[in-house]
C-alpha positions as CSV (number, residue, x, y, z in Angstrom):
1,M,97.4,-51.2,97.6
2,T,93.7,-51.0,98.9
3,T,93.9,-54.2,100.9
4,R,97.2,-54.8,102.7
5,Y,98.0,-58.4,103.5
6,E,100.2,-59.5,106.4
7,V,100.7,-62.7,108.5
8,R,101.0,-62.3,112.5
9,D,101.3,-65.5,114.5
10,G,99.8,-67.5,111.8
11,V,97.1,-65.4,111.2
12,A,96.7,-63.6,107.9
13,I,95.4,-59.7,108.8
14,L,93.4,-58.1,105.6
15,T,93.5,-54.5,106.1
16,L,91.2,-52.3,104.2
17,D,92.7,-49.1,103.0
18,N,90.8,-47.0,101.0
19,P,90.6,-43.3,102.9
20,P,88.7,-41.6,104.1
21,V,86.1,-44.7,105.2
22,N,87.5,-47.6,103.6
23,G,84.6,-47.5,100.6
24,L,84.5,-51.2,99.0
25,S,85.1,-50.0,95.6
26,F,85.9,-52.2,92.7
27,A,89.6,-52.0,93.5
28,V,89.1,-52.8,97.4
29,R,86.9,-55.8,96.5
30,T,89.4,-57.4,94.0
31,A,92.3,-56.9,96.4
32,F,90.3,-58.3,99.4
33,A,89.5,-61.3,97.1
34,E,92.9,-61.9,96.2
35,G,94.2,-61.6,99.8
36,L,91.7,-64.2,100.8
37,D,92.5,-66.7,98.4
38,R,96.2,-66.1,99.0
39,A,95.3,-66.9,102.7
40,N,93.4,-70.1,102.1
41,A,96.2,-71.1,99.9
42,D,99.0,-70.7,102.6
43,P,99.4,-73.7,105.0
44,A,101.2,-71.6,107.6
45,V,98.1,-69.4,108.0
46,K,95.6,-70.8,110.3
47,A,92.7,-67.8,110.5
48,I,91.9,-64.7,109.0
49,V,91.4,-61.1,110.6
50,V,89.7,-58.5,108.7
51,T,89.9,-54.9,109.8
52,G,90.1,-51.5,108.5
53,A,92.8,-48.7,108.3
54,G,92.5,-45.5,109.9
55,K,89.4,-44.2,111.5
56,A,86.8,-46.9,110.0
57,F,86.3,-50.5,109.7
58,S,84.0,-50.0,106.5
59,G,81.7,-47.0,105.9
60,G,80.2,-49.2,102.9
61,A,79.9,-48.7,99.2
62,D,82.5,-46.4,97.8
63,I,80.1,-43.2,97.1
64,K,83.0,-42.3,94.0
65,E,81.3,-45.3,92.3
66,F,77.6,-44.6,93.1
67,G,75.3,-45.5,90.0
68,S,78.5,-46.6,88.0
69,P,79.2,-50.2,86.4
70,K,82.3,-50.4,88.8
71,A,79.6,-50.5,91.6
72,L,78.2,-54.0,90.4
73,A,81.4,-55.2,88.7
74,E,82.5,-58.9,89.8
75,P,83.6,-59.5,92.3
76,N,80.7,-57.4,93.8
77,L,80.0,-57.4,97.3
78,G,77.7,-60.1,97.1
79,S,80.5,-62.5,95.8
80,V,82.8,-61.1,98.2
81,I,80.7,-61.8,101.1
82,R,79.8,-65.4,99.7
83,A,83.7,-66.2,99.3
84,V,84.1,-65.2,103.1
85,E,81.4,-67.4,104.0
86,L,83.2,-70.3,101.9
87,S,86.5,-69.8,103.4
88,A,88.0,-73.0,104.7
89,K,89.6,-70.9,107.6
90,P,87.8,-68.8,110.0
91,V,87.5,-65.2,109.1
92,V,87.2,-62.7,112.3
93,A,85.9,-59.4,111.5
94,A,87.7,-56.7,113.8
95,I,85.5,-53.9,113.9
96,H,86.2,-50.3,115.1
97,S,84.8,-46.6,114.6
98,V,82.5,-47.4,111.8
99,A,80.7,-50.2,110.2
100,M,78.1,-49.4,107.9
101,G,76.1,-50.2,105.1
102,G,78.1,-52.8,102.9
103,G,81.0,-52.6,105.8
104,L,78.3,-54.2,108.3
105,E,77.2,-56.7,105.4
106,L,80.7,-57.9,105.0
107,A,81.2,-58.2,108.7
108,L,77.8,-60.4,108.9
109,G,79.3,-62.4,106.2
110,C,82.5,-63.4,108.5
111,H,82.3,-66.3,110.6
112,Y,83.2,-64.1,113.9
113,R,83.0,-60.5,115.0
114,V,84.9,-58.8,117.6
115,T,84.4,-55.3,118.3
116,A,86.2,-52.2,120.0
117,P,83.7,-50.3,122.2
118,G,82.2,-47.1,120.8
119,A,82.1,-48.2,117.2
120,N,79.0,-46.9,115.0
121,I,77.1,-49.9,113.8
122,A,74.4,-48.9,111.1
123,L,72.6,-50.1,107.7
124,P,71.9,-46.3,106.8
125,E,70.9,-47.2,103.0
126,V,67.2,-46.0,104.0
127,K,68.4,-42.6,103.9
128,L,69.3,-42.9,100.3
129,G,65.9,-44.3,99.6
130,L,67.2,-47.8,99.5
131,L,67.5,-50.9,101.7
132,P,70.6,-53.0,102.3
133,G,71.3,-54.9,99.0
134,A,74.2,-57.3,99.9
135,G,72.4,-59.5,102.5
136,G,72.0,-56.9,105.4
137,T,68.1,-57.5,105.9
138,Q,68.6,-61.2,105.8
139,R,71.4,-61.4,108.2
140,L,71.2,-58.7,110.6
141,P,67.7,-60.1,112.1
142,R,69.6,-63.4,112.6
143,V,72.1,-62.1,114.9
144,V,70.4,-59.0,116.9
145,G,66.6,-60.0,116.6
146,V,63.8,-59.0,114.0
147,E,62.5,-56.0,116.2
148,A,66.0,-54.6,116.9
149,A,67.2,-55.2,113.3
150,L,64.0,-53.7,111.8
151,N,64.5,-50.6,114.0
152,M,68.3,-50.1,112.7
153,I,67.1,-50.7,109.0
154,V,64.1,-48.6,109.1
155,S,65.7,-45.5,110.8
156,G,69.2,-46.1,109.3
157,E,70.6,-44.5,112.5
158,P,73.8,-45.9,114.0
159,V,73.8,-47.9,117.5
160,K,77.1,-48.2,119.6
161,S,78.6,-51.6,119.2
162,E,78.7,-51.9,123.4
163,F,75.2,-51.3,123.4
164,I,74.2,-53.8,120.9
165,A,76.6,-56.3,122.6
166,G,74.4,-56.0,125.6
167,F,71.4,-57.2,123.8
168,P,69.9,-60.4,125.5
169,G,70.8,-63.2,123.2
170,Q,72.8,-61.1,120.4
171,K,75.0,-63.0,118.0
172,L,76.4,-59.9,116.0
173,F,79.7,-59.7,118.4
174,D,81.5,-62.6,119.9
175,R,83.8,-60.5,122.1
176,V,84.3,-56.8,123.0
177,I,87.8,-56.1,123.1
178,E,89.2,-53.1,125.1
179,G,92.4,-51.9,124.3
180,D,94.5,-53.2,121.1
181,L,91.8,-54.4,118.8
182,L,94.0,-55.9,116.6
183,A,96.0,-57.7,119.0
184,G,93.0,-59.1,120.8
185,A,91.4,-60.0,117.2
186,V,94.4,-62.1,116.2
187,A,94.4,-63.8,119.6
188,F,90.9,-64.5,119.2
189,A,91.6,-65.8,115.7
190,R,94.1,-68.2,117.0
191,E,91.6,-69.7,119.6
192,K,88.9,-70.3,116.6
193,A,91.8,-71.7,114.1
194,D,90.6,-75.3,114.9
195,A,86.9,-74.7,115.3
196,R,84.6,-76.6,112.9
197,P,82.3,-76.5,111.4
198,L,82.3,-72.7,110.7
199,P,79.4,-70.8,112.2
200,L,77.4,-68.8,109.1
201,V,74.8,-66.6,110.1
202,R,72.7,-67.5,107.2
203,D,72.3,-70.7,109.1
204,L,70.4,-69.1,112.2
205,K,67.0,-68.8,112.2
206,A,65.1,-65.5,112.1
207,G,61.9,-65.5,113.8
208,H,59.4,-63.8,115.9
209,P,56.8,-65.3,118.2
210,E,53.9,-63.0,117.0
211,A,55.0,-62.3,113.4
212,D,52.0,-61.6,111.9
213,A,50.7,-59.1,114.4
214,Y,54.1,-57.4,114.6
215,F,54.9,-57.0,111.1
216,Q,51.4,-55.4,110.6
217,F,52.2,-53.0,113.5
218,A,55.4,-52.6,111.4
219,R,53.6,-51.6,108.2
220,N,50.9,-49.1,109.7
221,T,53.7,-47.4,111.7
222,V,56.2,-47.0,109.0
223,K,53.3,-45.9,106.5
224,A,51.9,-43.3,108.7
225,M,55.7,-42.0,109.5
226,A,57.1,-42.2,106.0
227,K,54.3,-41.8,103.7
228,N,56.2,-40.1,100.9
229,F,59.4,-42.5,100.9
230,P,58.8,-46.1,99.4
231,A,62.0,-47.5,101.0
232,P,60.9,-48.1,104.6
233,L,57.9,-50.2,103.8
234,K,60.3,-52.1,101.6
235,C,62.5,-52.7,104.5
236,V,59.7,-54.0,106.7
237,E,58.7,-56.4,103.8
238,A,62.5,-57.5,103.5
239,V,63.0,-58.3,107.1
240,E,59.7,-60.2,107.0
241,N,61.1,-62.1,104.3
242,A,63.7,-63.1,106.5
243,T,61.3,-64.7,109.2
244,R,59.4,-66.7,106.2
245,M,61.7,-67.5,103.3
246,K,64.9,-69.7,103.2
247,F,68.2,-67.6,103.3
248,D,68.6,-67.6,99.6
249,E,65.3,-67.1,98.7
250,G,65.1,-63.9,100.9
251,L,68.6,-62.7,99.6
252,A,66.9,-62.9,96.0
253,A,63.8,-61.0,97.2
254,E,66.2,-58.4,98.8
255,R,68.2,-57.8,95.7
256,A,64.8,-57.7,93.5
257,L,63.6,-54.9,96.1
258,F,66.8,-53.2,96.1
259,T,66.9,-52.7,92.3
260,G,63.3,-51.7,92.2
261,L,64.0,-48.7,94.7
262,M,67.1,-47.6,92.9
263,F,64.9,-46.0,90.1
264,T,62.4,-44.6,92.0
265,P,62.3,-40.9,91.9
266,E,62.5,-40.6,95.5
267,S,65.6,-42.4,95.9
268,V,67.2,-40.6,92.6
269,S,66.3,-37.6,94.7
270,L,67.9,-38.7,97.9
271,R,71.1,-39.7,96.3
272,H,71.4,-36.5,94.4
273,L,71.2,-34.7,97.6
274,F,73.7,-36.9,99.4
275,F,76.1,-35.9,96.7
276,A,75.0,-32.2,96.7
277,E,75.5,-31.9,100.2
278,R,79.0,-33.1,100.0
279,A,79.8,-31.0,96.8
280,A,78.5,-27.7,98.5
281,S,81.8,-27.5,100.5
282,K,83.9,-27.4,97.2
283,I,84.5,-23.8,95.9
284,P,86.0,-24.0,92.4
285,D,88.7,-21.5,93.0
286,V,89.5,-22.1,96.8
287,P,92.0,-25.2,96.8
288,E,90.9,-27.7,99.7
289,D,94.3,-27.4,101.5
290,T,93.7,-23.6,101.6
291,P,95.1,-22.5,105.1
292,V,92.4,-21.5,107.7
293,R,92.3,-19.0,110.6
294,D,92.2,-20.1,114.1
295,I,88.8,-19.3,115.4
296,R,88.9,-19.6,119.0
297,R,86.5,-16.6,120.5
298,V,83.4,-15.4,118.6
299,G,81.7,-12.0,118.9
300,I,78.4,-11.3,118.1
301,V,76.5,-8.0,117.6
302,G,72.8,-8.2,118.7
303,A,71.5,-10.5,121.4
304,G,68.0,-10.7,119.5
305,T,66.3,-13.7,118.0
306,M,69.1,-14.4,115.5
307,G,72.0,-13.1,117.7
308,G,70.9,-15.5,120.3
309,G,70.4,-18.3,118.0
310,I,73.6,-17.8,116.5
311,A,75.4,-17.6,119.9
312,M,74.1,-21.2,120.8
313,N,75.5,-22.6,117.7
314,F,79.1,-21.8,118.7
315,L,78.4,-22.4,122.5
316,N,77.3,-26.0,121.4
317,A,80.6,-26.5,119.8
318,G,82.5,-25.3,122.9
319,V,83.6,-22.0,121.4
320,P,83.3,-19.0,123.8
321,V,81.1,-16.2,122.7
322,V,81.1,-12.4,123.6
323,V,77.6,-11.0,122.8
324,L,77.5,-6.9,122.4
325,E,74.1,-5.1,122.9
326,M,73.4,-1.4,123.3
327,K,71.5,-1.9,126.5
328,Q,71.6,-4.1,129.7
329,E,67.8,-4.8,129.5
330,A,68.4,-6.2,125.5
331,L,71.6,-8.3,126.9
332,D,69.5,-9.9,129.8
333,H,66.7,-10.4,127.6
334,G,68.6,-12.2,125.0
335,F,70.7,-14.4,127.6
336,G,67.3,-15.1,129.4
337,V,66.0,-16.7,126.0
338,I,69.2,-18.9,125.5
339,R,69.1,-20.2,128.9
340,K,65.3,-20.8,128.4
341,N,66.1,-22.8,125.1
342,Y,68.7,-24.9,127.0
343,D,66.3,-25.5,130.0
344,A,63.7,-26.8,127.5
345,Q,66.3,-29.2,126.1
346,V,66.9,-30.3,129.8
347,A,63.4,-30.9,130.4
348,K,63.0,-33.0,127.5
349,K,66.3,-35.2,128.4
350,K,68.0,-34.0,125.3
351,L,70.8,-32.3,127.2
352,K,72.5,-32.9,130.9
353,Q,72.3,-30.2,133.0
354,Q,76.2,-30.3,133.1
355,K,76.2,-29.7,129.4
356,L,73.9,-26.6,130.0
357,D,76.3,-25.3,132.7
358,E,79.5,-25.6,130.6
359,R,77.8,-23.8,127.5
360,M,76.6,-20.9,129.6
361,A,80.0,-20.7,131.1
362,L,81.2,-19.9,127.8
363,L,78.8,-17.0,127.3
364,S,79.5,-13.4,128.1
365,G,78.3,-9.9,127.3
366,T,79.2,-6.6,126.9
367,L,78.1,-3.1,126.3
368,D,81.4,-2.0,124.9
369,Y,82.7,-2.7,121.2
370,A,86.4,-2.6,123.1
371,A,85.2,-6.1,124.6
372,L,85.4,-7.6,121.0
373,K,89.1,-6.8,120.5
374,D,90.3,-10.4,121.1
375,C,87.4,-12.2,119.2
376,D,88.6,-14.2,115.8
377,L,85.4,-14.0,114.1
378,I,82.7,-11.2,114.8
379,I,79.0,-11.9,113.5
380,E,76.9,-8.7,113.2
381,A,73.1,-9.6,113.6
382,V,71.1,-6.4,113.9
383,F,68.2,-4.7,112.2
384,E,68.4,-5.4,108.3
385,D,69.0,-1.6,107.5
386,I,72.0,-0.5,105.5
387,D,72.8,2.6,107.8
388,V,72.4,0.5,111.0
389,K,75.2,-1.9,109.4
390,H,77.3,1.0,108.3
391,K,77.6,2.1,112.2
392,V,78.2,-1.4,113.4
393,F,80.9,-2.3,110.7
394,T,82.7,1.2,110.9
395,Q,82.7,0.3,114.7
396,L,83.8,-3.0,114.4
397,D,86.7,-2.0,112.0
398,A,88.1,0.2,114.6
399,V,88.2,-2.4,117.4
400,A,88.9,-5.7,115.8
401,K,92.1,-7.1,115.7
402,P,94.2,-7.7,112.4
403,G,93.1,-11.0,110.7
404,A,89.7,-10.9,112.7
405,I,87.0,-11.8,110.1
406,L,84.0,-9.8,110.1
407,A,80.6,-11.1,109.1
408,S,77.1,-10.0,108.4
409,N,74.2,-11.8,109.1
410,T,72.2,-9.9,106.3
411,S,69.5,-11.8,104.4
412,T,69.3,-9.6,101.3
413,L,71.7,-6.5,101.8
414,D,74.9,-5.8,99.4
415,V,77.7,-7.5,101.2
416,N,80.2,-5.5,98.8
417,R,78.9,-2.2,100.1
418,I,79.3,-3.5,103.8
419,A,82.7,-4.3,103.2
420,S,83.2,-0.8,102.1
421,F,82.5,0.5,105.5
422,T,85.6,-0.9,106.5
423,K,89.6,-0.8,105.6
424,R,89.6,-4.5,105.5
425,P,87.3,-5.7,102.8
426,A,89.2,-8.7,102.4
427,D,88.0,-9.9,105.8
428,V,84.4,-9.4,105.5
429,V,81.9,-12.1,104.5
430,G,78.3,-12.4,104.7
431,T,77.0,-15.4,106.9
432,H,73.2,-15.6,106.5
433,F,71.9,-17.7,109.3
434,F,68.2,-18.9,108.9
435,S,65.9,-18.7,111.7
436,P,65.6,-20.2,114.2
437,A,69.4,-20.1,114.1
438,N,70.1,-22.7,116.6
439,V,67.9,-25.3,114.7
440,M,67.9,-24.4,111.1
441,K,70.8,-26.3,109.2
442,L,71.6,-23.7,106.4
443,L,74.2,-21.0,106.0
444,E,74.3,-19.0,103.1
445,V,78.1,-17.6,103.1
446,V,78.0,-14.5,100.9
447,R,81.5,-14.2,99.1
448,G,82.1,-10.3,98.6
449,E,84.2,-9.3,95.6
450,Q,87.2,-8.9,97.7
451,T,86.5,-11.5,100.4
452,A,89.8,-13.5,100.8
453,K,90.0,-16.9,99.9
454,D,91.2,-18.0,103.4
455,V,88.2,-16.4,104.9
456,L,85.9,-18.2,102.7
457,A,88.0,-21.6,103.7
458,T,87.9,-20.7,107.6
459,I,83.9,-20.0,107.5
460,M,83.2,-23.3,105.5
461,A,85.5,-25.1,108.3
462,V,83.5,-23.1,111.0
463,A,80.1,-24.2,109.2
464,K,81.2,-27.9,109.6
465,K,82.2,-27.3,113.1
466,I,78.7,-25.7,114.2
467,K,77.1,-28.5,112.3
468,K,75.7,-26.4,109.4
469,V,75.2,-27.2,106.0
470,A,77.0,-24.1,104.0
471,V,76.5,-23.0,100.6
472,I,78.6,-20.4,98.7
473,S,76.6,-17.6,97.3
474,G,77.5,-14.4,95.1
475,V,76.2,-10.9,96.0
476,C,73.1,-9.9,94.7
477,D,69.9,-8.6,96.3
478,G,68.8,-11.7,98.4
479,F,71.4,-13.9,97.4
480,I,70.3,-17.4,96.4
481,G,67.4,-18.3,98.8
482,N,65.9,-14.5,99.2
483,R,66.2,-13.8,95.6
484,M,64.1,-16.8,94.6
485,I,61.7,-16.6,97.4
486,E,60.9,-13.0,96.1
487,Q,59.4,-14.6,93.0
488,Y,57.8,-17.2,94.7
489,G,56.1,-14.8,97.2
490,R,55.1,-12.6,94.0
491,Q,53.3,-15.7,92.3
492,G,51.4,-16.2,95.9
493,G,50.1,-12.8,95.7
494,F,49.0,-12.9,92.0
495,L,47.1,-16.2,92.8
496,L,45.2,-14.4,95.6
497,E,44.3,-11.6,93.0
498,E,43.2,-14.0,90.7
499,G,40.7,-16.0,92.7
500,C,43.0,-18.0,95.7
501,T,42.4,-17.7,99.1
502,P,45.5,-17.9,101.4
503,Q,44.6,-21.4,103.0
504,Q,44.1,-22.8,99.4
505,V,47.6,-21.7,98.1
506,D,49.1,-23.0,101.4
507,R,47.3,-26.3,101.1
508,A,48.3,-27.1,97.8
509,I,52.0,-26.5,98.3
510,E,51.7,-28.4,101.4
511,K,50.1,-31.3,99.9
512,F,53.0,-30.9,97.3
513,G,55.6,-31.6,100.1
514,F,56.6,-28.0,101.5
515,A,56.8,-27.9,105.3
516,M,54.5,-24.6,104.8
517,G,52.7,-22.7,102.6
518,P,53.9,-19.1,101.5
519,F,51.3,-17.3,103.8
520,R,52.0,-19.3,106.8
521,M,55.5,-19.1,106.2
522,G,55.0,-15.3,105.8
523,D,53.1,-15.3,109.4
524,L,55.8,-17.2,110.9
525,A,58.9,-14.8,109.5
526,G,57.1,-11.8,110.2
527,N,55.1,-10.2,107.1
528,D,56.4,-6.8,108.4
529,I,60.0,-8.0,107.5
530,G,58.9,-8.8,103.8
531,W,57.3,-5.2,103.9
532,A,60.1,-3.3,104.7
533,I,62.0,-5.2,102.2
534,R,59.3,-4.4,99.5
535,K,59.4,-1.0,100.4
536,R,63.2,-0.7,99.7
537,R,63.0,-3.0,96.8
538,Y,60.3,-1.7,94.8
539,V,61.4,1.8,95.1
540,E,64.6,0.8,93.2
541,K,62.2,-1.5,90.6
542,P,59.3,0.6,90.1
543,N,58.2,-1.2,87.2
544,L,58.1,-4.7,88.9
545,R,54.5,-5.8,89.2
546,Y,53.6,-7.4,92.5
547,S,50.3,-7.8,94.4
548,K,49.6,-5.1,97.1
549,T,47.8,-7.7,99.1
550,A,50.8,-8.3,101.5
551,D,51.2,-4.4,102.1
552,L,47.4,-3.9,102.8
553,L,47.6,-6.7,105.2
554,C,50.7,-5.1,107.3
555,E,48.8,-1.9,107.2
556,M,45.9,-3.9,109.0
557,G,48.8,-4.4,111.6
558,R,48.6,-8.0,110.8
559,F,52.3,-8.9,111.4
560,G,52.2,-12.7,111.9
561,Q,52.4,-15.1,114.5
562,K,54.2,-12.4,117.0
563,V,51.1,-10.2,117.2
564,G,48.7,-13.0,117.1
565,K,47.2,-12.2,113.6
566,G,48.6,-12.3,110.3
567,W,47.3,-14.0,106.8
568,Y,45.6,-16.1,109.7
569,D,44.8,-15.6,113.4
570,Y,46.4,-17.6,116.2
571,A,45.4,-18.5,119.4
572,P,47.9,-17.6,122.4
573,G,50.5,-20.1,122.6
574,K,49.7,-22.2,119.7
575,R,50.6,-22.2,115.9
576,D,47.4,-23.1,114.4
577,A,46.5,-21.1,111.5
578,I,42.9,-20.1,111.7
579,P,41.4,-18.4,108.6
580,N,40.3,-14.8,108.9
581,A,37.0,-13.2,107.4
582,E,38.6,-9.7,107.4
583,V,41.6,-11.0,105.5
584,E,39.8,-12.7,103.0
585,A,37.3,-9.6,102.8
586,M,40.3,-7.4,102.1
587,I,41.5,-9.8,99.1
588,V,38.0,-9.7,97.6
589,K,37.9,-5.9,97.9
590,H,41.3,-5.5,96.5
591,R,40.4,-7.9,93.6
592,E,37.3,-5.8,93.0
593,A,39.6,-2.4,92.9
594,L,41.5,-4.0,90.0
595,G,38.5,-5.1,88.1
596,I,39.3,-8.9,88.4
597,T,36.7,-11.4,88.0
598,P,37.9,-14.4,90.1
599,R,38.4,-17.8,88.6
600,K,38.8,-21.3,89.9
601,I,42.4,-22.2,90.0
602,S,43.7,-25.8,90.2
603,D,46.1,-27.2,92.9
604,D,48.4,-28.3,90.0
605,E,48.7,-24.7,88.5
606,I,49.2,-23.3,92.2
607,V,52.1,-25.6,92.7
608,H,53.7,-25.2,89.3
609,R,53.6,-21.3,89.4
610,L,54.9,-21.5,92.7
611,V,57.7,-24.1,92.1
612,F,58.8,-23.1,88.3
613,S,59.0,-19.5,89.6
614,L,61.9,-20.8,91.7
615,V,63.3,-22.6,89.0
616,N,63.4,-19.9,86.4
617,E,64.7,-17.4,88.9
618,A,67.6,-20.1,89.9
619,A,68.4,-20.3,86.1
620,H,69.2,-16.6,86.2
621,I,71.2,-16.9,89.5
622,L,73.3,-19.9,87.8
623,E,73.9,-18.0,84.7
624,E,75.0,-14.9,86.5
625,G,77.5,-17.0,88.6
626,I,75.5,-16.2,91.9
627,A,75.5,-19.9,92.5
628,N,78.2,-22.1,91.8
629,K,76.2,-25.1,90.5
630,A,72.4,-26.2,90.5
631,S,73.1,-28.8,93.2
632,D,74.0,-26.0,95.5
633,I,70.5,-24.3,95.0
634,D,68.8,-27.5,95.8
635,I,70.5,-27.6,99.3
636,V,69.5,-24.0,99.9
637,Y,65.9,-25.0,99.4
638,I,65.9,-28.3,101.2
639,Y,67.7,-26.9,104.3
640,G,66.7,-23.4,104.4
641,Y,62.8,-23.2,102.9
642,G,61.3,-26.6,103.7
643,F,61.4,-28.0,100.1
644,P,60.2,-31.6,100.3
645,V,63.3,-33.7,100.8
646,W,61.7,-36.6,98.5
647,R,61.8,-34.1,95.5
648,G,65.4,-33.5,96.0
649,G,65.0,-29.4,95.4
650,P,63.4,-27.4,92.9
651,M,66.4,-28.0,90.5
652,N,66.4,-31.7,90.9
653,Y,62.3,-31.6,90.6
654,A,62.8,-29.5,87.2
655,N,64.9,-32.0,85.9
656,Q,62.8,-35.1,86.9
657,Y,59.7,-33.0,85.4
658,G,61.6,-32.5,82.4
659,L,63.1,-29.2,81.2
660,F,61.1,-29.1,78.1
661,N,58.0,-29.8,79.9
662,V,58.9,-27.1,82.6
663,V,59.4,-24.5,79.5
664,Q,56.1,-25.4,78.2
665,M,54.4,-24.8,81.4
666,M,56.2,-21.7,81.8
667,K,54.8,-20.4,78.2
668,R,51.4,-21.2,79.4
669,F,51.7,-19.0,82.7
670,Q,53.3,-16.0,80.1
671,A,49.9,-16.2,78.5
672,N,48.0,-15.2,81.6
673,P,47.1,-11.7,81.3
674,L,47.1,-11.1,85.0
675,D,50.4,-12.7,85.8
676,D,54.0,-11.0,84.9
677,A,54.4,-12.1,81.4
678,A,58.1,-10.7,81.3
679,F,59.3,-13.0,84.3
680,W,58.1,-15.9,82.6
681,E,60.2,-15.7,79.9
682,P,62.5,-18.7,80.3
683,A,65.9,-17.7,81.5
684,P,68.7,-18.4,78.8
685,L,70.1,-21.2,80.3
686,L,67.2,-22.8,80.6
687,R,66.3,-22.4,77.0
688,R,69.8,-23.4,76.1
689,L,69.8,-26.8,78.2
690,V,66.3,-27.5,76.5
691,A,67.8,-26.9,73.1
692,E,70.8,-29.4,73.7
693,G,68.6,-31.8,75.5
694,K,70.6,-31.5,78.8
695,S,69.3,-31.1,82.4
696,F,70.3,-28.7,85.3
697,S,72.8,-31.7,86.7
């Protein structure tokens, strides 16, 4: 039963029971409506309490029904809320843990609301490119005030129940109940059993003393902060309607705005990512109930930028970390950087001094591999060279205890070969963190041919604990993200040879929505890193064409921000990219040496050569089984490479652009004699999907 019914002391208790967060599915709504009718028909029942089983009052709509006819089937949420308002007997919402989205809207339809402290209260629909569609924009301003409501609705962020209860004049909560919430709610309901008329949020007024000025200010602010997302501005409009329209008119306008947003590309993309992130943790041949290994202590080899950043993730999660270095100076420097990062958080009041001290107390260092013998997980974060990895894993194999997981933070190298350096290949896995590792959310989990299923399950659980979004990749040069970025970088080089400047390419792709263009990204990551990869990669692939401009740049010693000069110049302590005349002269000279006459290249061509190079390579990756599904690739590019969120990742963007149109565009690129015609041959999977009228989804 999705809604349990019981009567206690003359109070009917309707308990939503749809794990994990009591989503308001069609079955829940139907059973709830039946329970409400039953309570109203029973003369022995004097009042009604609504609560949620388990760890939530209700998290809102059931995500399994998103986009399906069941989501709107009668009784829909609006009908259920109206039935609650029309109940002849008082209905009390007993809120605990989580009341979000439709769950909060249901509570707002009740006559009274009591809450346990610590409950997370939110209307997060804006994060899916939507606005609350069951009265949230009309009722919340009436109980917490226009400004507080608009802040909650536009941000979508949760607010603790006790904080809201402290708002002057708030009418969201009638009582905060310490201790047994249900017993307190039943007692409160009995107090209100004879109250008449029953209070309705819809009857309250929503107003602001300087409405015109306030809403103009809100529109200007939201427009500046959320220029690529239509939903936040519509949220402002809906809340303004609550102050200017009668309740039912505002409700109808809210529904119209909700429906209009539902079909925008931005909302489609955000909802795609919502499901993609949840699907990424599912591995087809690894059951969800696979037992995981206990990870109580983590070892990290290398105290450099990556090693230190990786360590912080575990320290933040309360996991003891021991870091191995070859020299005390390197260890001291690495610990100093960690401490400096934490001190900066304390200075910005993002971290309390006590927490800093607790985290640093979990950190220890060593110069001896033997100190890693008690670690459950050991992550290698040393220089990206197979010979160096060989030495490290040979020594780890000798000291690590049985059952310890040995992980490599390699970004491109063969994890199967790394596993072969040990006598325990089943315990070896790739864990490709992205830099800075203490900030970036993506973790590529690289599955070797012999990686054990429980190792994969364990790493996915660890990723969740340290607040990473993990995606499984098979073994190939560069895995998912860096294999694709190679083609993106090649196209950037060809564009320079054909007539672009670095700033023109960066400007075009940043206007499209990337966090930064390929040349600014190269400067940030370190151009010498890409140079080292090319020296290895293009020896193995001598017939693969690429522009030598990046190599010439490195020969000039322009390795990027860390040395103050790369594709751009950088002033000390600043990240502003300043165009450099010597770099432009180098590009011109190289172009002349190739006998190329420069041409004017449109921003549209720049964007689509870069983006569709990702899509075509990704189609090969899917066909080879390196990635489990197209949505995993979108997650990699959203969280690891700064692809614009509102476009939903390269595969989602290709779906929206139309795969037929993608292939037609690729054929035009293929005809360019200065590009790589062989690369632009559409991947077999792409051709097949177009022929069958299908998409990547």
